[in-house]
C-alpha positions as CSV (number, residue, x, y, z in Angstrom):
1,M,-44.6,13.4,31.8
2,T,-47.7,11.7,30.4
3,T,-48.0,7.9,30.7
4,Y,-50.0,6.1,28.0
5,L,-51.8,2.9,28.7
6,V,-53.0,0.5,26.1
7,S,-55.2,-1.6,28.4
8,F,-56.1,-1.9,32.0
9,R,-58.1,-4.9,33.3
10,M,-58.8,-7.0,36.3
11,L,-58.1,-10.7,36.0
12,F,-61.3,-12.3,37.3
13,F,-60.3,-15.9,36.6
14,S,-56.9,-15.9,38.2
15,P,-55.9,-17.0,41.7
16,K,-55.9,-14.4,44.4
17,V,-52.5,-12.8,45.1
18,R,-52.1,-11.7,48.7
19,G,-55.9,-11.8,49.2
20,T,-56.8,-9.6,46.2
21,K,-57.3,-10.1,42.5
22,P,-54.5,-8.9,40.2
23,V,-54.8,-6.1,37.7
24,L,-53.0,-6.4,34.3
25,V,-51.8,-3.2,32.7
26,N,-50.3,-2.8,29.2
27,F,-48.3,0.3,28.3
28,V,-47.8,2.0,24.9
29,H,-44.1,2.8,25.6
30,W,-41.5,0.6,27.3
31,K,-40.1,3.7,29.2
32,D,-43.6,4.2,30.8
33,R,-43.5,0.6,32.1
34,E,-40.0,1.1,33.5
35,E,-41.0,4.3,35.2
36,V,-44.0,2.7,36.9
37,L,-41.8,-0.2,38.1
38,R,-39.1,2.2,39.3
39,K,-41.6,4.3,41.2
40,S,-43.3,1.3,42.8
41,T,-40.8,1.5,45.6
42,F,-42.7,4.5,46.9
43,L,-45.6,2.1,47.7
44,R,-43.7,0.2,50.3
45,G,-45.6,-0.2,53.5
46,T,-48.9,0.0,51.7
47,N,-51.2,-2.8,50.6
48,I,-50.4,-2.1,46.9
49,Y,-47.8,-4.2,45.0
50,I,-46.5,-3.6,41.5
51,T,-44.5,-6.4,39.9
52,E,-43.7,-7.7,36.4
53,D,-45.9,-10.5,35.1
54,L,-43.4,-13.2,34.5
55,S,-43.8,-16.9,33.7
56,R,-42.9,-19.4,36.4
57,R,-39.9,-20.5,34.3
58,M,-38.6,-16.9,34.0
59,R,-39.0,-16.3,37.8
60,E,-37.1,-19.5,38.5
61,H,-34.2,-18.5,36.2
62,R,-34.1,-15.0,37.8
63,Q,-34.0,-16.6,41.2
64,E,-31.1,-18.8,40.3
65,L,-29.2,-15.8,38.8
66,H,-29.9,-13.8,42.0
67,K,-28.4,-16.7,44.1
68,Y,-25.4,-16.9,41.8
69,A,-24.8,-13.1,41.9
70,R,-25.0,-13.2,45.7
71,Q,-22.5,-16.0,45.9
72,V,-20.1,-14.1,43.6
73,S,-20.4,-10.9,45.5
74,H,-19.8,-12.6,48.8
75,G,-16.8,-14.4,47.4
76,L,-15.2,-11.1,46.2
77,K,-15.4,-9.4,49.6
């Protein structure tokens, strides 16, 4: 399968994340992005991290939903 990138650039004016500068990648197809995120688990134990670029507000909302989901799942057991 071929993955098509629209752009690939280093963010020189952003704060360092885990001691390195982040890289921003844009994909042509949504499924390519999803595949890269899915396969990022193979990089565990290395110094390479692949995550979504989410706003602080979105990260906070997801964190709250994760806490709620954990409470619900523990309540059902």
